[in-house]
LUMPA-335038 format. One line per 10 residues: their letters; for each residue x, y, z of N, C-alpha, C. Coordinates in pm, 1 decimal. Each point is the difference from the previous one (the first is absolute). Layout:
N
a) X Y Z X Y Z X Y Z  ...
end
This chain:
333
xxxxxxxxxx) 2706.7 219.5 -233.9 -49.1 -34.0 -134.1 114.9 9.9 -100.0  -16.7 -66.9 -114.8 96.9 10.8 -108.3 -30.7 124.1 -83.3  106.1 64.0 -47.0 -16.6 117.5 -84.5 110.4 2.0 -103.8  -36.1 35.3 -123.9 98.5 18.5 -106.4 35.7 148.7 -2.6  123.5 32.1 36.2 39.6 139.2 23.9 100.4 45.4 -105.4  -27.4 115.1 -60.0 96.2 62.1 -90.2 105.1 69.7 86.4  121.5 -54.4 1.8 104.9 56.6 84.8 90.1 95.0 -76.9  5.9 -16.0 -130.2 71.7 92.6 -88.1 -47.0 -31.0 -142.0  15.7 92.8 -94.7 -45.9 -29.1 -136.4 56.8 -131.0 -52.0  -89.4 -85.3 -49.0 40.4 -127.8 -55.6 15.2 -111.9 100.3
xxxxxxxxxx) -30.6 25.4 129.9 19.1 -106.5 100.3 -119.0 -7.1 95.3  -65.7 -116.0 -2.3 -109.1 -30.5 92.5 52.1 -99.8 103.3  -31.4 24.4 124.3 46.0 -87.4 108.8 -120.8 -45.5 81.3  -8.7 -130.8 26.1 -105.7 -50.5 86.7 34.9 29.1 144.8  -91.9 62.0 71.3 23.9 37.0 139.1 -118.1 -42.5 86.2  26.3 -10.9 129.5 -106.6 -19.2 97.8 -36.6 137.0 56.2  -127.4 34.0 -4.6 -48.5 127.2 53.1 -110.4 -27.0 101.5  -20.4 89.6 96.1 -112.1 -18.1 92.9 -133.1 9.0 -73.6  -95.5 -79.7 42.0 -134.5 12.4 -55.1 -58.4 131.9 50.3  -50.0 86.2 -89.1 -53.8 129.2 46.1 -126.1 -18.2 82.4
xxxxxxxxxx) -24.8 94.4 88.7 -121.6 -2.1 81.7 -99.0 101.9 -55.9  -125.8 -37.0 -11.6 -98.2 94.5 -54.8 -30.9 112.3 99.1  14.0 123.9 -44.7 -38.9 114.9 79.9 -151.5 13.0 -0.8  -55.5 86.7 82.9 -145.3 22.8 -6.5 -42.4 36.0 -142.5  -104.8 -66.3 -45.8 -49.3 24.8 -135.2 65.2 -84.9 -107.8  102.1 -79.5 38.9 74.5 -80.5 -97.1 -46.4 -144.1 -4.9  36.7 -65.7 -110.2 -12.4 -145.0 -12.4 138.3 -58.0 -22.4  28.5 -113.1 64.1 123.0 -75.6 -25.3 -34.0 -106.8 -103.3  75.7 -2.2 -108.9 -30.8 -87.7 -112.8 114.8 -96.0 -25.4  -32.2 -129.3 -7.1 97.4 -99.7 -45.2 1.4 4.3 -152.7
xxxxxxxxxx) 111.9 37.6 -57.4 9.4 23.1 -143.9 -0.3 -133.7 -73.8  -76.3 -6.6 -107.3 -5.8 -121.4 -81.9 73.1 17.9 -132.4  -28.3 109.6 -71.3 57.5 21.8 -132.7 37.8 146.1 -16.9  109.3 21.5 -74.4 47.5 136.1 -27.9 39.2 8.4 -147.3  -60.1 91.5 -73.8 38.4 22.1 -138.5 125.8 84.4 -8.4  78.4 -24.1 -103.6 121.7 77.8 -23.3 -33.0 115.2 -94.2  28.1 121.7 43.9 -29.8 120.7 -76.5 129.0 57.6 -59.0  -15.4 81.3 -103.3 116.0 65.4 -58.5 74.7 87.6 98.3  -71.5 61.0 95.2 69.8 81.5 100.1 87.5 -87.3 89.1  -45.7 -121.8 31.0 83.0 -92.3 78.9 130.6 -30.4 -72.5
xxxxxxxxxx) -9.4 -26.1 -130.6 120.8 -33.9 -75.5 93.8 120.4 -9.1  -55.8 121.4 -8.6 85.3 119.3 -3.4 73.0 18.6 132.3  -71.7 -15.9 111.0 67.2 11.0 130.0 108.0 -107.5 12.4  -31.3 -118.9 -45.9 94.3 -111.9 9.7 126.7 26.9 -81.5  -15.8 50.0 -120.6 115.6 17.7 -88.8 72.7 132.4 20.0  -75.9 105.5 30.5 59.3 133.5 0.8 -3.6 69.0 136.5  -75.1 -53.8 95.0 -5.3 60.6 132.3 -85.9 124.8 7.0  -74.8 27.9 -103.9 -84.6 119.6 1.6 -104.6 -8.3 -109.8  -107.8 74.1 18.9 -101.0 23.1 -103.2 -30.1 148.7 4.7  47.4 73.6 -99.2 -17.6 144.4 1.2 63.1 59.9 124.4
xxxxxxxxxx) -79.7 76.2 74.8 51.9 64.6 120.3 -2.1 -87.6 123.4  -52.0 -123.6 -11.7 -3.4 -91.3 114.4 127.4 -84.1 -1.1  82.3 17.0 102.9 132.4 -63.0 3.9 7.7 -94.8 119.7  51.1 -121.1 -24.5 19.4 -97.4 108.0 128.4 34.9 74.7  -12.3 34.9 125.5 115.7 39.9 80.3 24.9 -93.6 116.7  -85.9 -101.9 15.0 14.4 -99.2 107.5 -65.0 -128.6 -49.6  30.6 -114.3 62.4 -63.5 -126.2 -41.8 -151.1 14.5 -10.1  -55.8 -57.0 -107.5 -141.4 21.1 -30.8 -63.7 -130.2 -46.8  -119.5 -28.7 50.9 -80.4 -111.5 -50.9 -84.5 53.0 -114.9  13.6 -61.3 -116.4 -74.1 43.0 -117.2 -138.1 -66.0 -4.4
xxxxxxxxxx) -77.8 33.7 -102.4 -129.1 -65.8 -23.1 -118.4 80.0 51.0  -90.0 39.8 -92.9 -121.1 71.1 42.4 -126.3 -56.0 -63.6  12.8 -99.4 -88.3 -117.8 -65.5 -56.5 -23.4 -126.7 81.6  -89.6 4.8 98.0 -3.6 -108.2 98.3 -140.9 -39.5 41.4  -7.7 -125.7 44.8 -124.8 -54.0 54.6 35.1 -94.5 113.2  -98.8 -31.1 81.6 24.2 -92.1 110.5 -125.9 -21.1 82.0  20.2 -40.4 125.2 -110.9 -31.5 91.2 19.6 75.6 130.4  -105.5 63.2 48.2 7.3 70.8 128.0 12.6 -102.3 113.2  102.1 15.2 82.9 22.4 -93.4 110.0 -12.7 66.0 137.4  -2.7 132.4 3.9 -19.2 71.8 125.5 -41.8 142.4 -33.9
xxxxxxxxxx) -62.9 66.3 95.7 -41.8 138.9 -21.6 33.9 81.9 123.6  18.7 130.6 -22.1 22.8 91.3 109.6 -130.3 46.8 61.1  10.9 84.4 100.5 -119.0 57.7 62.8 -83.3 73.5 -104.9  -129.5 3.0 21.9 -96.2 71.6 -84.9 -24.4 -69.3 -134.4  45.4 -123.9 -13.9 -27.8 -76.6 -120.7 -81.5 -122.1 40.2  -105.5 -27.9 -72.8 -88.1 -112.9 30.1 79.4 -130.8 -5.9  10.0 -73.0 112.4 77.1 -124.3 0.0 -57.4 -107.8 -91.1  -125.3 16.8 -43.4 -56.2 -99.1 -91.5 70.3 1.9 -135.3  82.5 101.9 -25.0 72.6 6.3 -126.9 118.1 -98.6 -2.9  39.4 -51.3 114.3 108.9 -98.3 2.2 -42.0 -121.7 -82.6
xxxxxxxxxx) 87.8 -41.0 -91.1 -29.2 -110.7 -90.1 -41.2 44.4 -139.2  -27.3 129.4 -19.0 -36.8 49.8 -132.2 118.6 -3.6 -96.1  -24.5 -43.6 -122.0 98.2 15.2 -107.5 -14.9 141.0 -55.4  112.4 67.2 -19.5 -6.8 141.0 -38.1 102.5 33.7 -107.7  -35.1 101.5 -77.3 93.1 66.6 -89.9 43.9 127.9 68.9  129.3 26.0 -0.1 54.5 111.1 76.3 15.1 123.3 -88.1  -64.3 108.0 40.0 25.4 131.0 -60.2 115.6 61.2 79.3  120.6 6.9 -58.2 121.4 19.2 80.4 30.1 144.7 37.7  -101.7 71.8 47.3 16.2 142.0 27.7 -36.3 33.4 144.3  74.6 94.5 55.9 -34.5 57.3 130.3 2.1 151.9 -13.0
xxxxxxxxxx) -109.3 59.0 -47.3 -4.5 145.7 -8.5 -26.6 62.2 137.1  34.5 125.0 12.7 -33.2 75.9 119.6 -147.6 38.4 -9.7  -84.0 -47.4 91.9 -143.5 28.8 -11.6 -33.7 147.8 12.5  94.1 79.1 52.5 -27.5 141.7 22.0 58.7 91.2 -106.9  66.9 -55.7 -100.7 56.7 86.1 -104.2 -111.6 55.5 -87.8  25.9 114.0 -61.9 -99.6 61.3 -87.6 -36.5 -93.6 -115.0  101.1 -68.2 -54.2 -24.2 -89.2 -112.5 -92.3 -115.0 39.2  24.6 -58.9 116.1 -84.5 -109.3 46.4 -142.0 48.5 23.7  -14.2 115.4 60.1 -133.2 53.5 28.5 -76.8 31.1 -128.4  72.8 31.8 -107.1 -65.6 26.2 -127.9 -36.5 -128.7 -74.2
xxxxxxxxxx) 47.8 -114.4 50.9 -24.9 -127.3 -67.1 113.6 -46.4 -87.3  106.8 81.4 -10.3 116.1 -36.5 -81.2 111.2 -52.0 91.9  -31.8 -102.2 76.6 95.2 -43.7 101.6 128.4 -56.1 -59.6  -4.4 -42.9 -127.2 122.1 -48.7 -64.9 103.4 110.0 -16.9  -42.0 125.3 7.2 91.3 113.6 -17.4 43.5 59.2 133.5  -33.5 -65.7 107.9 36.9 49.3 133.8 151.3 18.6 9.7  48.0 118.9 38.0 145.0 22.6 7.5 67.4 -76.5 113.0  -79.0 -54.4 92.1 55.6 -75.0 112.3 -24.1 -150.6 -16.2  -26.0 -41.6 -122.3 -29.8 -140.6 -28.2 114.2 -91.5 41.7  -36.3 -112.8 61.1 94.7 -109.4 23.1 -47.7 -117.0 -85.4
xxxxxxxxxx) 75.9 -27.1 -106.2 -40.6 -97.2 -101.2 95.8 -118.1 3.8  -56.5 -121.4 -5.7 83.4 -120.3 4.9 114.9 7.2 -101.9  118.1 -40.5 44.0 117.8 -15.1 -86.3 42.5 130.2 -65.8  -32.5 111.3 63.1 49.6 130.3 -43.0 83.3 55.0 114.2  131.4 17.4 -20.2 89.1 35.8 110.1 -56.3 115.9 83.3  5.2 -15.2 134.5 62.9 -108.1 77.2 -98.7 -106.5 48.6  -116.3 -11.3 -63.0 -104.8 -89.6 47.5 18.5 -139.5 -59.8  2.5 -101.5 86.8 12.6 -137.3 -48.2 -126.4 -45.9 -71.4  21.1 -96.6 -92.6 -109.8 -55.9 -76.1 -41.8 -137.3 47.7  -46.8 -83.1 -94.3 -70.8 -122.9 34.7 74.1 -128.8 -33.0
xxxxxxxxxx) 125.2 6.3 -43.9 75.0 -123.1 -26.8 53.3 -56.8 131.0  -95.7 -38.0 83.8 26.5 -54.7 133.3 -126.6 -74.1 41.9  4.3 -62.8 115.6 -112.7 -86.5 37.7 -119.0 72.8 60.5  22.7 116.3 62.9 -110.1 72.7 63.7 16.8 149.9 -21.9  -111.5 68.3 -21.3 -1.6 145.5 -9.1 -121.1 52.2 76.0  4.0 127.9 33.9 -117.8 67.0 55.0 -43.1 110.1 -95.9  -129.6 27.4 0.8 -56.8 108.6 -80.1 -126.9 45.7 70.4  -39.2 124.4 -22.5 -128.2 45.3 52.3 -110.9 -92.4 -45.8  -87.1 -40.6 90.1 -100.0 -101.8 -32.6 -86.9 39.2 -118.7  -22.9 130.7 -19.3 -83.1 42.6 -112.3 72.3 -16.1 -133.9
xxxxxxxxxx) 130.8 -25.4 4.9 77.4 -22.8 -121.6 28.5 -149.1 -21.8  -63.4 -84.1 79.7 4.1 -145.0 -20.5 -136.7 -40.3 -52.8  -8.0 -25.6 -130.1 -128.0 -18.9 -67.5 -32.6 -148.6 -13.7  -111.9 -40.5 57.5 -39.7 -140.6 -4.3 -22.1 -44.2 -144.0  48.4 -121.2 -31.7 -22.4 -56.6 -132.9 -75.5 -131.4 14.2  -86.5 -31.2 -96.1 -74.5 -126.8 6.2 90.4 -117.4 -33.6  -44.2 -119.1 37.1 79.9 -120.1 -23.3 20.4 -29.0 -148.1  -82.4 57.2 -86.0 15.1 -23.1 -143.8 120.5 71.7 -59.0  59.1 91.7 76.3 118.4 73.6 -46.4 123.7 -63.0 61.7  97.6 -34.4 -83.0 122.8 -63.1 48.3 85.4 99.3 78.2
xxxxxxxxxx) 96.1 -53.2 77.8 93.7 86.5 71.5 77.6 88.3 -97.4  38.7 -56.6 -113.6 78.2 76.5 -96.3 -82.9 113.3 -59.0  -123.4 -28.2 -37.1 -86.4 104.9 -54.1 -27.8 106.5 105.7  -15.3 -42.0 125.3 -21.9 96.7 107.8 119.4 94.6 12.4  120.6 -54.0 -15.3 119.2 84.9 5.5 4.5 96.3 -118.2  -41.9 -47.9 -116.6 8.8 81.6 -121.2 -115.3 98.9 -13.8  -87.5 6.6 100.5 -96.8 109.7 2.9 71.1 134.2 14.3  124.6 -1.9 43.2 75.8 125.8 11.1 31.3 58.3 -137.6  68.1 -71.4 -90.1 19.0 59.1 -133.4 -132.1 20.4 -74.6  -98.8 -85.6 26.4 -131.1 21.4 -60.0 -56.0 135.2 43.2
xxxxxxxxxx) 24.9 39.0 123.8 -48.3 128.3 49.1 66.2 116.7 -72.1  127.2 -15.4 -35.9 65.8 103.6 -80.7 -74.9 16.3 -131.7  -33.4 -112.9 -62.8 -74.1 5.3 -125.1 -137.4 62.2 15.7  -68.8 -31.9 109.3 -132.3 57.6 24.2 10.3 151.3 12.6  100.7 46.8 73.3 20.1 145.0 11.7 20.9 62.1 -137.4  73.4 -70.7 -87.7 29.1 53.0 -133.5 -123.9 5.2 -88.2  -78.0 -109.7 -5.4 -116.9 -0.3 -88.8 -107.8 95.6 50.4  -7.7 19.1 131.8 -93.5 99.8 51.9 38.5 138.6 -49.5  128.5 31.9 8.8 44.7 133.0 -43.5 -12.7 16.7 -150.7  12.0 -109.6 -73.4 -13.6 7.2 -145.5 -146.2 6.6 -43.3
xxxxxxxxxx) -92.5 -17.5 92.9 -142.3 7.4 -32.1 -47.8 -112.2 -89.2  60.3 -119.1 14.5 -36.4 -112.3 -87.1 -141.8 -47.2 32.0  -80.0 -14.8 -106.4 -135.1 -54.6 16.6 -38.1 -79.0 -125.1  -128.2 -30.6 -14.3 -44.5 -86.2 -108.5 7.0 60.4 -138.5  38.8 126.2 -10.3 13.0 63.0 -132.2 144.2 30.7 -34.9  93.1 -38.1 86.4 136.9 48.9 -11.9 85.1 -74.9 -101.1  85.6 75.8 -67.8 111.3 -54.7 -75.5 125.7 37.4 78.3  80.6 -100.3 30.9 111.0 18.5 93.4 131.5 -42.1 -65.2  104.0 78.4 25.2 136.0 -35.2 -39.2 81.3 -27.1 125.3  75.7 -110.3 -0.4 89.2 -35.6 111.0 139.4 -18.8 -57.6
xxxxxxxxxx) 98.8 69.9 55.3 138.4 -23.8 -40.2 71.7 -73.2 113.7  62.6 -112.9 -36.2 67.1 -84.1 98.6 -88.6 -115.7 40.6  44.9 -123.0 -30.0 -79.1 -119.3 32.0 69.0 -85.6 104.3  60.6 67.1 99.4 51.0 -70.9 116.7 -114.2 -29.4 95.6  29.1 -32.4 126.2 -106.8 -36.7 94.3 -109.8 105.1 14.0  37.9 127.6 15.9 -103.3 102.7 14.1 -76.5 17.2 -130.3  69.2 -5.6 -112.9 -69.2 8.2 -127.9 -101.3 -111.1 -16.7  37.1 -122.9 39.5 -92.3 -113.4 -9.9 -120.5 20.3 91.2  23.0 53.1 118.9 -110.5 30.2 91.2 -92.9 103.5 -62.4  58.0 106.2 -57.9 -81.3 105.7 -60.7 -81.9 -54.0 -116.8
xxxxxxxxxx) 60.4 -88.0 -80.9 -73.4 -61.0 -112.0 -122.5 -74.8 52.7  19.1 -81.5 103.2 -112.8 -75.9 55.6 -107.8 92.8 55.6  43.5 107.1 64.3 -96.3 93.9 57.5 -76.1 75.5 -108.6  70.9 41.9 -104.9 -67.2 70.4 -108.8 -107.8 -89.9 -60.5  31.8 -127.9 -13.6 -98.2 -96.2 -50.9 -117.5 -12.6 97.8  30.7 -11.9 129.6 -105.0 -14.6 101.0 -89.3 123.4 7.0  59.2 118.7 -23.8 -77.6 124.5 5.1 -75.0 24.5 -131.0  17.4 -88.9 -98.8 -79.8 5.8 -121.3 60.2 74.5 -116.2  130.2 29.4 2.6 62.3 71.1 -111.6 -21.6 -76.1 -130.2  -30.9 72.8 -105.0 -28.1 -64.5 -129.1 127.5 -34.3 -75.7
xxxxxxxxxx) 103.5 83.1 15.4 128.9 -22.5 -66.3 110.5 16.4 102.8  91.4 -97.1 4.4 114.2 5.7 91.7 125.2 -21.6 -84.3  67.4 110.0 -31.2 118.8 -3.5 -84.5 122.9 -0.5 90.3  90.1 -94.4 -23.5 117.5 -15.2 86.8 126.9 9.1 -83.9  93.7 82.7 46.8 128.1 15.8 -67.5 112.0 -49.2 90.8  81.9 -91.7 -51.6 115.1 -51.1 74.6 99.8 -55.5 -102.1  129.9 25.7 18.9 98.4 -47.2 -99.0 28.5 -149.1 5.7  -45.6 -68.0 104.9 31.2 -141.6 17.3 -113.0 -87.1 -55.2  34.9 -90.3 -91.3 -100.5 -83.9 -65.9 -76.1 -86.9 100.1  72.7 -61.7 95.1 -66.2 -86.8 97.7 -99.6 79.1 84.1
xxxxxxxxxx) 36.9 121.7 37.2 -91.9 82.5 78.3 -122.4 39.5 -82.0  20.9 27.0 -128.1 -115.6 34.9 -84.1 -97.2 -117.1 -9.2  53.4 -120.3 -17.4 -87.5 -117.6 -6.4 -71.7 -22.3 132.4  70.9 24.3 107.3 -62.7 -14.0 132.4 -111.4 103.3 15.6  23.0 120.7 -49.0 -102.6 104.3 9.1 -127.9 -43.9 -69.9  13.6 -64.1 -115.3 -117.6 -49.0 -71.4 -74.2 -104.3 82.4  76.5 -89.4 64.7 -63.8 -106.1 78.8 -76.1 55.5 119.5  38.2 120.4 45.8 -68.0 59.6 115.5 -106.6 102.1 -40.7  -21.2 18.8 -129.6 -112.5 83.4 -40.9 28.3 114.5 -93.5  125.5 23.2 -40.3 27.7 106.2 -95.9 -68.2 -31.5 -132.3
xxxxxxxxxx) -55.1 102.2 -63.2 -65.1 -19.0 -130.2 95.3 28.2 -115.3  110.2 71.1 27.4 98.6 31.0 -103.5 134.1 22.8 68.3  108.9 -48.7 -59.6 132.6 21.8 55.9 91.3 60.8 -106.1  95.9 79.5 46.9 94.0 68.2 -88.0 142.0 -22.7 47.9  93.0 -9.5 -93.4 142.7 1.8 29.3 48.1 141.5 -29.0  28.3 81.6 103.0 34.5 140.4 -24.1 130.2 19.5 -77.4  81.8 -104.8 -10.5 123.6 14.2 -76.7 -26.2 -4.9 -150.8  -113.0 -55.4 -39.0 -34.3 -7.8 -142.7 -136.3 59.3 -32.5  -84.4 20.3 103.0 -134.6 53.9 -19.1 -21.2 116.8 95.2  45.6 117.2 -37.3 -15.6 115.6 89.1 -145.2 19.9 41.0
xxxxxxxxxx) -19.3 43.5 121.8 -135.1 26.3 50.0 -58.7 116.0 -79.1  -116.5 -21.8 -59.2 -62.4 103.1 -82.0 -99.3 84.4 77.4  -64.1 90.0 -71.1 -101.4 86.9 59.1 -132.1 -77.2 4.9  -10.6 -91.9 96.2 -114.4 -90.7 5.7 -128.4 67.0 47.2  12.1 113.2 66.8 -118.4 62.9 55.8 -61.1 -78.4 113.6  84.9 -62.5 83.2 -51.3 -77.8 113.1 -54.8 93.4 107.4  -90.3 -53.9 80.5 -58.0 78.4 109.3 94.5 9.5 119.1  73.2 -108.5 24.3 91.3 -3.0 113.2 130.0 -67.7 -36.6  109.2 52.3 54.1 132.6 -57.5 -22.3 64.8 -22.9 135.7  42.6 -123.3 24.2 66.7 -34.6 126.0 139.3 -50.5 -32.7
xxxxxxxxxx) 101.6 68.9 52.2 137.6 -45.8 -20.7 43.7 -86.2 117.1  40.7 -123.1 -32.0 51.3 -92.0 101.8 144.9 -35.3 -29.9  68.1 85.9 -77.2 137.8 -28.3 -38.7 101.0 94.2 65.0  -37.8 124.9 16.1 94.0 99.8 50.6 98.8 48.4 -104.3  -15.9 -42.8 -124.9 92.7 37.2 -106.8 -40.3 134.9 -58.7  90.4 98.5 -1.2 -35.5 133.5 -49.7 -54.3 0.2 -142.7  57.6 -81.3 -88.8 -49.3 -1.3 -137.8 -141.0 -56.7 -6.9  -27.4 -101.5 80.7 -135.0 -57.8 2.2 -100.3 102.8 49.0  35.1 73.3 103.8 -91.3 100.0 55.9 -30.2 109.4 -102.4  104.6 53.0 -62.5 -20.6 107.2 -98.3 -85.7 -47.0 -116.2
xxxxxxxxxx) 27.2 -120.1 -50.6 -79.6 -53.5 -111.6 -142.6 -30.8 43.9  -14.0 -54.2 120.4 -132.7 -34.7 49.2 -90.1 120.0 16.6  55.4 111.3 46.2 -79.8 122.1 17.5 -59.5 44.3 -133.2  76.5 -14.7 -106.7 -47.9 42.4 -132.9 -114.4 -88.8 -50.6  -17.8 -115.3 63.4 -105.8 -92.1 -43.0 -133.6 27.8 66.2  -6.3 101.4 88.1 -120.6 25.5 79.3 -87.3 106.6 -67.5  -128.5 -24.5 -1.6 -95.1 93.8 -60.1 -9.1 128.1 82.6  -53.5 107.8 -57.6 -23.5 121.0 78.6 -85.7 -28.7 123.3  39.4 60.9 112.3 -67.1 -16.9 129.7 15.0 -140.9 56.1  96.5 -77.7 -53.2 26.9 -132.9 53.9 90.0 5.2 121.8
xxxxxxxxxx) 33.7 -118.3 51.0 75.5 -9.0 125.1 128.2 -80.2 -17.4  104.4 48.1 66.1 131.9 -64.7 -0.3 36.7 -30.9 144.1  34.7 -125.3 28.2 35.0 -42.2 136.5 137.9 -64.6 -2.6  92.2 55.7 76.8 136.6 -51.4 6.0 15.4 -88.4 123.5  28.0 -127.7 -24.7 15.6 -97.6 107.5 143.8 -50.0 7.4  60.9 -26.5 -116.6 134.9 -54.5 -3.7 100.8 93.9 63.6  91.4 -57.6 75.5 105.7 78.1 64.8 124.3 -4.6 -86.6  37.1 113.1 -55.7 115.9 3.8 -88.3 86.7 119.7 28.4  15.4 84.3 -99.5 86.9 117.0 13.1 -56.5 98.2 102.4  91.2 69.8 67.6 -42.3 100.2 98.2 -74.3 114.4 -68.0
xxxxxxxxxx) 38.5 31.6 -123.4 -69.1 102.2 -77.3 5.6 -39.8 -147.2  -89.7 56.8 -78.4 -2.7 -30.1 -143.0 -63.7 116.1 -75.5  25.9 4.4 -129.5 -56.8 103.4 -86.3 -139.1 -43.9 -44.0  -97.8 92.7 8.3 -137.1 -31.3 -37.3 -48.6 97.7 -107.5  -92.9 -43.5 -85.7 -55.9 89.4 -102.7 -102.0 95.1 61.1  48.0 102.3 68.9 -87.4 86.5 79.4 -101.5 75.2 -85.7  39.8 43.5 -121.0 -94.4 72.9 -83.5 -117.7 -88.9 -39.1  29.6 -127.7 -31.0 -106.7 -93.3 -33.3 -90.4 -23.4 120.7  60.5 -13.0 117.8 -77.9 -19.9 122.7 -94.8 118.0 20.5  50.8 121.0 -22.0 -83.9 119.1 16.4 -109.0 6.2 -106.9
xxxxxxxxxx) 39.2 -19.9 -124.7 -95.3 15.5 -109.9 -111.3 -104.1 4.0  32.5 -119.9 48.1 -103.2 -103.5 9.9 -66.6 -2.9 137.8  45.0 86.1 89.0 -52.2 2.8 137.5 2.0 -138.6 62.6  115.5 -64.1 -8.1 15.0 -132.1 58.8 16.0 11.3 151.0  -54.3 -96.3 70.5 21.6 -10.8 144.6 115.1 -97.2 20.3  108.3 46.4 60.1 117.6 -82.9 22.6 24.5 -10.9 149.8  9.5 -123.5 48.5 19.2 -20.3 143.3 88.1 -122.5 23.8  40.4 -17.1 123.7 79.0 -116.3 38.1 -75.6 -87.5 97.1  60.5 -114.0 30.1 -54.1 -90.5 101.8 110.9 -28.0 100.0  -27.6 25.3 127.4 94.3 -33.1 106.2 -71.2 -94.1 96.2
xxxxxxxxxx) 26.2 -129.4 -18.4 -65.1 -104.0 80.1 -150.5 0.6 -25.0  -82.9 18.0 105.7 -144.8 -21.8 -13.7 -67.9 42.0 128.5  -129.2 18.1 -8.2 -82.6 25.5 118.8 -139.2 -54.3 -27.3  -55.9 -70.2 97.6 -138.6 -49.1 -7.2 -22.9 -91.8 -120.3  93.5 -91.0 -22.4 -8.0 -88.8 -116.2 -24.9 -146.2 36.4  29.9 -41.0 122.4 -0.3 -143.9 31.2 -135.8 -67.7 -14.5  -109.4 59.9 43.9 -128.1 -68.8 -21.0 -26.8 -28.3 -147.3  33.3 95.7 -87.0 -17.9 -21.0 -143.9 91.4 -111.4 -49.3  126.2 2.0 44.9 96.3 -102.1 -43.2 -49.1 -139.6 36.5  -42.4 -17.9 122.7 -44.3 -131.8 45.9 -124.1 -44.1 -76.7
xxxxxxxxxx) -93.2 92.9 -24.5 -121.7 -35.0 -73.1 31.4 -41.6 -143.6  93.5 67.9 -65.0 35.4 -33.6 -138.1 65.4 -137.6 -8.4  84.4 -32.1 98.4 65.1 -131.5 0.3 -101.1 -108.9 32.5  -85.1 24.6 98.4 -99.0 -101.6 39.6 -96.0 -31.0 -114.1  -34.6 101.8 -77.8 -95.2 -19.3 -109.8 64.0 -64.8 -122.0  133.2 -6.2 -2.3 69.5 -56.6 -114.5 26.6 98.3 -112.1  -34.6 126.9 19.6 23.4 99.4 -105.2 147.8 33.6 -14.7  76.7 -22.0 106.0 145.6 16.9 -3.2 62.5 -128.9 50.7  96.0 -52.5 -74.8 67.5 -125.5 36.3 142.7 29.8 42.6  21.8 7.9 130.9 133.7 27.1 52.3 84.4 -127.0 6.9
xxxxxxxxxx) -63.2 -114.1 22.1 74.9 -126.1 7.3 72.3 -28.4 -131.1  -60.9 37.6 -111.7 61.1 -27.1 -130.7 125.1 83.1 -23.1  20.3 102.9 81.3 118.6 84.5 -15.2 122.6 -56.9 69.9  -19.1 -96.8 89.0 112.1 -55.2 77.4 78.5 -97.6 -87.7  127.3 31.4 -19.7 84.2 -84.2 -86.0 111.8 -70.1 75.8  20.9 33.5 126.9 104.8 -67.2 78.4 -30.6 15.0 148.2  38.6 -103.7 76.5 -21.2 -0.8 144.3 129.7 -39.1 69.5  27.6 64.1 113.9 122.9 -24.2 73.8 -29.9 -3.8 149.8  69.7 -85.7 75.3 -12.3 6.3 145.3 74.3 123.3 53.3  -28.0 36.0 123.1 59.7 120.2 59.0 152.5 -3.4 -6.6
xxxxxxxxxx) 57.9 -118.6 20.0 146.3 -11.7 -0.3 61.8 29.3 -136.4  -80.6 0.1 -104.5 51.4 27.6 -134.5 -47.5 136.5 -50.9  -15.5 93.1 93.8 -46.6 133.8 -35.6 91.4 66.6 -101.7  130.3 -16.2 13.5 92.3 62.9 -95.0 -28.1 -48.3 -142.5  -26.5 -129.0 -15.8 -33.3 -52.3 -132.9 -130.8 60.8 -50.5  -95.4 14.1 89.4 -127.9 60.0 -39.1 20.4 143.3 -49.1  88.6 73.5 65.6 24.2 139.0 -37.5 72.3 12.2 -133.8  67.9 -104.5 -40.8 68.2 0.0 -129.8 -81.7 -66.9 -109.4  -114.3 -55.1 34.9 -75.0 -82.1 -95.3 -64.7 80.2 -111.5  -8.9 132.9 16.3 -58.2 80.2 -107.8 86.6 -2.0 -125.3
xxxxxxxxxx) 124.9 -44.3 13.8 89.5 -9.1 -115.4 -20.6 -129.5 -78.5  -83.8 -88.3 52.3 -27.9 -126.7 -68.2 -98.0 24.0 -114.4  30.8 -45.9 -121.0 -93.8 18.4 -111.0 -137.9 -56.8 34.1  -101.3 77.7 -31.2 -136.8 -43.0 26.1 -51.3 31.8 137.7  84.7 60.0 85.2 -43.7 31.3 135.7 -105.6 111.2 -0.3  -104.2 -19.1 79.1 -99.7 106.0 21.8 2.9 39.4 146.7  -34.8 -92.4 86.4 -4.7 30.4 142.7 49.7 -120.0 80.3  99.9 24.4 83.8 50.3 -102.1 91.8 -58.9 21.7 137.4  -21.0 -110.8 70.8 -57.5 5.3 133.9 89.2 -77.8 95.7  23.3 56.1 117.2 70.9 -69.3 106.9 -103.3 -59.9 93.4
xxx) 7.3 -131.9 18.6 -89.4 -70.0 91.9 65.1 -2.2 137.7  -60.3 67.7 94.6 61.4 14.7 132.5 -45.8 -112.3 92.8  -131.3 -23.4 2.7 -51.7 -105.8 87.4 -127.7 -55.2 -59.0
end
């Protein structure tokens, strides 16, 4: 099969790789579409994301969809031919975290495109059959692939407790911010306030459902008394300001990957009894993601701003620098 391989920072090489064989419990999937994530671009440019370091050639890509073409033992062969969205995780079923239901926190996790595990920018991948989620024909290949970042957003809005009475603040209107805006709207939030320094992103946020937008360089985030605050920027100043906008007993959810550490208003957190938590990937989100896309409450297709064939993966990884870019997709087959 063809594979786009990161051989060193800044260099992608097309290689021929053996088609993987499905182990017992696995599905072999012919990949159709792969979304480009910020972690992919970091690995491509810098060779690392936080403590995860690329030390050998690596296939990137974890936002993926395709069609099941073969199955291993113990998997119903009638699943061959199913179009699926791939949940790119292989947790250890026997870890304490998995047994508690928090399989995304499994210390023995093998996650697509996280060194040393190869990802989906290739023609075929295998995954545990229970992590290959069937999608209806009404959902495009691209939207099926983008159920992965949508799942990050679902994990965030769940932790933020967003419901039909919520006032929500979102900092950062990149791809995850746009997903969170759509989800907050779908979950019935009455006010969705979005802060981003980029004018084009602010306008895009409005088109996806924000009720109010702010330019933090000229309009500091005030004490809005929001019920939930979700940071999708990773910027320390945004996080500190956003926390001050939360009402007593409200919730703060950190999604954006930024500084390794930052200063927080701890006295305010204590005095208001704020719940502050993070999001690391997701667990048990795919059925919700697929239902939201199928119903039209979330529009993932509208987020796609560029498409590239597999041979132009390097261009896809650099496309986030293009003005107006939201989400690029690599079309594999």
